[in-house]
N, C-alpha and C positions, 0 to 999 in steps of 0.2 A: 452294851456294857454289863447289863444284868445277866444272870445265869438262869436258864430255864431248863427243866427236865420233866419228861413224862414217861409213864410206863403203862403198858397194857399187856396182860398175859395171864399167868396162873399162879404166880408167886406173890409173896407179901410186898405190895407196892410201896408202902411207907418205908420199909428198910432199904429198898433199892433207891428210892428217891432221896432219902436223907443222906445215904452214903454218896450219892451223886452230887448233892448240894455241897457237901464238904469239899469235893474236888472243884466245885464251881465258885467257891467263895472268893477266889482271887478276882473274879469278874465284878464283884460288888458285895459289900458286907454291912450295909446299913440296916437291913431288915430281911426277914425270911418267912416263908409260909408254905404250907402244903394243903392240898385237897385230895381226899381219897374217897372213891366210890365204895360204899359198904352197905349192904342190905337195903338196896333200892333207894338210898339217899347218899348225898355227898357230904362228908364231914370235913370241916375246914378248921385250921388253926394257924395263927400267925403270931409273930413276935418281932419287936425291934431287936437290933443286935444280930448275933450270929447263929449259925445252925446249932451250936452247943446250947444256946439259950432256949431254942425251940424244942430241942430233943427232950429236955427235962420236963416239958409240959405235956408231952404226948402220952395218952392212955392207949397202950398197945392192944387192949381189948376192943377199942372202938376203931382205931386206925389199922385195920387188918384186911382191907379189901385188896383186890388184884388189879386195880387200875387207879391211876391218880396223876397229879401234877405237882411240881414244886418250883419255888422261885427264890433266888437270893438277889437282893436289890442294891443297885447303885442309884441313889436318888437323883432324879431330874426335876420332876414336877411334884412339889409337896415335900414336907419335912420327913426325915427318916424315923417314922414312928409306926406303931402297930396298925393304925387306921389306914395308912398309906401303903402298907405291905401288901404284896400279892400272895395268893390269888385274889382277884376281885370278883365278887359276886354281883349279879345283876339285881335289879329292884325286886324281882320275883324270887330271888335266892335259888334260881335254877341253873343259870349259866355261871361257870367258874372259869376264869381266864387268867393266864400269865402272859407277860409281854416283855420283850427286849426291844427297845427302840424309842422313838418319840413320835407322838401324834401331833403334828404341827397345827392342825385346825380344830383341836379338841374344844376350844372355847366356844366356837360357833355351834359345834355339835352338841355341846353341853347345854347351851341356851335353847336349842331346838328341843332337846329331851325334857328340860325343865318346863318348857312351854306345854309339853304333853302330860305334865303332872308327875314326872319321875323325879324322885329325890335322890341325892347323892350323899355318900357316907365318907368320901375321901377327897383329897385335893389333887389326885393324880389324873393324868391324861388317860391312863389305861381303863379306869372305871367307865369312861365314856364308851369304849368299845364293847365291854360286856353288856352294858345297858342297851346299846344300839342293836346288838345281835338279838337280845331278848325282845326288844320292841318290834323288830321286823318279824321275829318268830311268832309273836302274839298277834300282831295286827294284819299281817299279810297271809296268814294261814299257809305257810310254806315249810319245807323241810329244814332241819337243823343245818344241813350243808348249805342250802340256798340262803338262809338267813345270815350265815357267816360271809358268804360271797357278797351279798348286797351291802352288808355293813362295811366290809373291806373296800368296796367300791367308793364309799364316802370318805375314806381316810386319805389325808395328805400327810406324808411322812414315811417313817421306816418302822418295820415291825418283823419280829419273829414271835409267833404266838402259838400257844397250845390251849385248846378249849374243851371243856367237859360240859355236858348237858344232863342234868339229873333225870330228865325224861327219856334219855337214850343211853341206857346202862352199858351197852356193848360198843359204844361209839366214842371216838376221840378225833379231833381235827387239829391239824397244825398247818401254818401257812407262813410264807416268807416274802418280804420285800425289804431289801437293804440290810437285814440282820440275819445271821446264819441259823439255819435249821438243819440238823443232821439226824438221820434215822438209823439206829442199829437194829439189825434183823437177825433173829436166832429162832429158827423153827417157828413155833407159835407164840413167840414173844417179840415185842417191839419196844425200843428204847428211843425216845426223842430228846434231843438236847441242843443247846447252843455250842457245845464243845465236846469233842471226842473224849477228852480226859475223864468226863463223868460217866461214860458208858463203856469204855474200852475193856473193862474187866469182865463184862458180860458177853461181848461179841466183838469180832474184828471185821464183820461184814457191814459196810456202811452205804447208805444211800443219801445223796446230797440234794436238797431242794434248790432249784434255781429261782431266779427272780419271778415273782408273780405266780408261784406254784403253791398248791395246797395238797396235803395228803389226808385221806379219810380212812381211818381204821374202823372196821365194822366186823364183829364176830371173828376177830383174829385174822381177818384179811385186810388188804389195803388197796387203794387206788390213788394215783397221783394225777391231778388235773390242773389245767391252767385256771387261775382264779377268774379270768374274764370269759371263760367258755366252759363247756361241758366236755371238751376234748380230753380223753384219757391219754396220759403220757407214759411211755415205757422208759423206765430209768435203769441205768446200769448199777449193779451192786458192786462196790469196790472193796477189796480186801486191804485193810490198813494194819500193818504189822508194827505195833507199838508194844514194847515190853512194859507191863504194869509197874515194874520196879523204877522205870524212868519217871513216873509221876508220884513216887513216894520219897519222903525226906531221907529215909534210911538212917544212918548214924549222925547226920548233920542236924544242928539245932534249927536251922532255917533253910528253906528252899533256896533263898538267894545265895547263901554260902555254898550249898551243894552245887548250884549252877555256876558259881565262880570257879569252883574247883573242877568242874566238868569241862572247862574251856579247852584244855589240850585235846581231850578225846573228841569234843564237839568240832574243834578245828580240823582234826584228822578226818572226821566224817564229812565235813563240808568240801574237802578237796579229793576224797577217795574216788579213784577211778577217773579223775578228771585231768591228771597230769601224767604224762609219759616222761619219766626222768631220763630214760636212755636216749630218747629222741628230742628231749627238751621242747615238748609241745604240750599245749593245752587242748583238751577235748570237751566241748560243751554241746551235746546233742540237742539240748533245749532251744538253742538259738542258731544252730548250724545252718539251717535252711534260710535264715533271715539275715545272715551276716552282711551280704552285699547291700541289701536295702538299708541296713543300719549305717554302714560306712558311707553311703550316698546321702545321708541326712545333712540338711543345712544347719541344723542345731539339734542337740540332745538335751531334753529336759529330764531332770530327776526330781521326783516328788515324793514326799514322805512327811511324817510327823514325829516329834519327840526324838528319842534315841535314833530311830531310823533316819531322821533328817541329818543327824551328825554323821552317820555312815555314808549318807548320800553326798555330803560335802567332801568327804575323803575320796569317794568314788569319782567326783567331778575333777579333782586334782589329777588323779591317775589317768582318767580318760583324756583330758585335755593334753596332758604330757605326752601320751602315746599316739593319739589319733589325729591331732590337729583339727579337731572339730569343736566349735564353741559348745560349752556345756553350762547350763543354768540350773541351779538347785532352787527349788521352790517349796515353800510350805504348802502342803496340799490344800489346807483350809483357805489360803489366799488365792492360790492358782486357779481353783475351780470357779472363782467369781471374777477374775481379772480378764481383761481383753488381752489375748496373747497372740503370738505369731504361729499358731498351730496350723499345720497343713499336712498333705500327704508326703511332704519332704521332711517331716519332723519325726523324731523318735522320742518316746516318753518311757522312762524307766520308773516303775512304781514299786517302792520298797515298803514292806509291812511285815512284821513278825507274824501276826495273826492271819494276814491276808484278808482281813475283814474291816480294817480301819475305814470308817465311813467317809472321811474327807479324801483319803487316798483313792478309794474306790470311785468317788465322784469325779476326781481329777482324771482318773483313767478313762471313765466313760466320756468325759469331755473331749479328751484327746482322740478317742475312737470316733467320735462324731465328726471330727475334722479329717478323718482318714489317716491319722498318724499311726506309725508302727508302735506297738506297745509291748513292753517287756515287764513281766512280773518277777520280782525277787522277794520270795516269801518263805516262811518256815513251815506253815501248816499245809500239808498235802490235801488237795481237794477244796481249798478255800476259794472264796469268790474271786479274789484278784487272780489267783492261779488259773481259774477257769475262764475268766473274762479277757485275759491278756492274749495277744497274738502268739507270744512265745514266752519263755521264762526259764529261770534257774532256781531250784529249791536250795535253801542254805543248809538243810539237814542238821540243824542245831539240836534236834530232839525237843521234847516238850519243855517249855519254860513256864514255870508256875509262879515264881516270884514276880511281883508287879514291876519292880525295877529291872529292866532288861540288862543282861550281862553277856551270857554266851551267845545270844542272838546277834548282838552288836559285833562280837568277834567274828562270827560266821558271815555276817553281811559284808564286813570289810574284806574277808578272804575271798568271797564270791565276786565282789566288785572288782577285785584284782584279777581274778580269773577271766571275767568278762572282758576287761580291758586288754589283757594279754592275748586272749583268743582272737579278738578283733584286730589287734596289732599284727599278730602273726598271719592272719588272713590276708592282710594288705602288704606284708613285707616278707623279707627273706626269713624262712623258718629258723635259720641258724644265726639270726641276729644276736650279737653279744649281749644286748640289753635284755632280751628274753632269757638267755641262758643264765645270766647273773641273778635275775629275780627267781627263776624256777629253782635254782640251787638253794636259795634262801627259804623257799617254801618248805623244803625237806627238813629244815632246822627249827622251824617256829614252835612246834609242839614241845620239843625239849626245852626251849627257852621259856615258854609259858610255865612249865613245871618249875623251872628255877625261880621265876618271879613268885609263884605261889608259895614257895618255901619261905618267903619273906613275910608271911602273914603275921607272925608273932612280933616281928620288928615293927611292922606297920601299926599293929595294935598299940604298941608303946607310944608311937607318934600320936595316935588318936587320943590317948589319955591326956595329952597336953592341950587338946583343943575341943574337948567335948562340951565346954561351957561357953564357947564364943558364940557371937550372934551373926557374924558375917565372914565370908570367905571370898577371895578373889583368885581365879585361875587364869594363867597367862601362857600363851604359846605362839610360835610363829610357824608359818607354812603348814605342814602336815600336823603340827602339834596344836594348832588353833582349834580344830574340831575336837581333839582330845580334851582340851581345856573346857570346851562347851559341855562335853559329855561328863567330865569329872564334876563340874558344877551341878549339872542336872541330877546326877546320882546322889549328891549330898543333899540337895533340896528335897528330892523325892522321899528319902527314908529317914533323914534326921531332922527335917524341918528347920534347918539352918539356912538363912539367906545366902546364896552364892551366885556369882556371876562369872562367866567365861568371856574373855576378850582376846583379840590379837594383841600381843605384847606391845606393839608400837602404839596402840590406841590407849594405853594406860595414861599417857600424859594428856589425853583429850577428855578428861573427866574423872576416871576412877582413882587417880593419884590423890585427889582431894579427900578420899576416904581413908587413906593409909595412915595409921598410927600404931602405937605399941599393942593395940588390941586386935589388929587386922592381920590374920594369916594370909599369905600369898603363896599359892602353889605355882611354880614355874615348871613347865615341861620343856626340857632343853635337849636340842640335838646339835650336831656339828654344823648344820646349815643355819646360818645367821647367828652363830655362837657369839661373836663379839657384840652384836647388837643387843641380844637378850642379856648378856652379861652387864651391859650398861643399864638395862632395866632393873636388874637385880640390885645393882649398886644404888640406884635411885630409891628403891624400896628400903634398903638397909639404912640409908641416910635419914629416913623418916621414921625409923624405929619399928617398921613392920616385921612380923615373924615370917621367915622364909623356909618353905619346903620345896626341895628340888627333886624332880624325877628326871633322870638323865642316863644316857648311854655314854656320855663323855666323862672320861676320867681326868678330872682337873682339880688341882690344889686350890685354884681360885674359887671354884664352886664350894668346896668344903669351907673355905675361909669366910665366905659371905652367908652361908646358909645356917639355919638352926637345925635343919634335918636334911640329909641328902640320901637318896636311895638310888644306887646304881643298878641298872638293868642291862641285860645283854644287848649288844648292837645288832642291827639288821638293816635291810634295805629300807629307804625312806617310805616306799609304798606300803610296807608291812609294819612299819614302826608303830602306827596307832594301835595295832592289836596288843603289842607288848606294853605300851605306855598307858593304856587305859586300865589295865588290870590292877596296878597299885592304887589307882584312884577309886576303883570299885571297892577294894579292900579297905581303904581309908574311910570311905562313906559308910561301909558296913560296920566297921568297928566303932566309929563314932556313934552311929545309931543304936547299937547294942549297949554301949556305955550310957547312953541317954535313956535306955529302957523304952525305945520306940518299937512299934510293931513293924519289923523289917519287911515281912512278906506281905503285909496288908496295910500299907501306909494310908493315913487318913485322906479321904476325899478322892483317892485314886482308884482306878480299875485297870486291869491288864489290857483289855481290848476295848478301844473306844469306837463303838459301833453306832454312835449318835453324834450329831454336830455339837 
């Protein structure tokens, strides 16, 4: 969840690291700190709050070395204050360490070190590791590299770390287990980070550490080794073509708004080259060689967290409709610990925007241990889930910086549609009318997205009516139910208004007790089940609830019963969640702005959840 960055080269390290930390703030913004090697000693400075707060404290005459590390924190152990901010120095003030992850056995290790007379200055789990490295370095008379290895062998949990040693001025070590570590390479400069966004402006040549690997930089050379051995590993350097403009806000006030308005282009990118409109066929090279095995599955599991879980639910409806294979959608955090019917006859689809979500990755690993076929659906090229899956499909949404996911959701739904159609055509007549109908609709979605985006000012006016309410209810049937869940989540995430999504029929089983003149209810309405949901609307109206309707149905009845109705273009039910989620994104956004909330960095949240 935290953001880590390191630099070793010949330029001013503090400038590079601070700029990188600004691009990493969406991963955590509780506190921030840097350590820079300068004139045979490491200078360190930390601050609670954000990079801006730290930047004001820095003396550029002191922090002008050519190697260093930086960290922006999402608090796990210990309050978000300066003492708990990274980098953490060891008891001898020699080792400086930054960490993304969680050390699960830190309490026992801390007790061990206290027993050796070592004092602690923070409440974090990370300080244990810096002290442990220093302890082995001092007591075992071993190299910096080996002290890091031994210390990591004692750790239970997840980590992406970068370490400096004041006694080794030309050396820097990074290591990975469960949390991403990416290395950018440019001639005689190296950029280490948890996220490409922080280093892509310097180089597009990237090296990805795999599980239990470490990289040692020494005199502007590097070696990659397995943490458990001295074996040197040859790593492929990958060229990552990301335009720097894609990670800038440009003319938009917030990244979230920019990413909402990028959805038509993101959608086009997600399907580009994957549909032959003349032949009415779908092409997915990423799963082509595995299609027969997938179709022979006894059951398909889809696992995800948060917004990705909502797209998974939509995907399950589509897959079951087309393939006649049972599909179960599981929260990754629960699936990884439950006894399940996994086997070699099972397929698991793991969905994650970042490709690094800890619970989803653990669920994937569990499935693989049972011999299940695994499919990764991710946005970030080279991410751990992408590399660990048997096969997969990138969603190509482009960098998503806003913590509340928008365009990634749109692209996940579009790609899940493609996967379902590809598998369906694999087992059926390629000229099946059902395929032809859906593919025709694919070509129209981008234009329809743009139409909905033009309603932004109208939605803003609706938002003004509800900025001061305390609760929202979102209701939908069939394909509209996951949209209701996603709409409620968006509102919770960025406006801090309590909101719940329910199947509309479940309203009478509890939520109806909450409805009064102060309760806005958002109905997502389609032709399917229209008469039933109309009855639900009447029930809310009878109890004085405020009614907002998102619909493609042109009905006088809906206008009669609603306080606000927003008509959107019609499309095939498989694709309808794409269109119907966008007004809800905009509603959440405008309410949050009107409440003066930090839209891009909502409290207590981080973009990528790389710890349990």
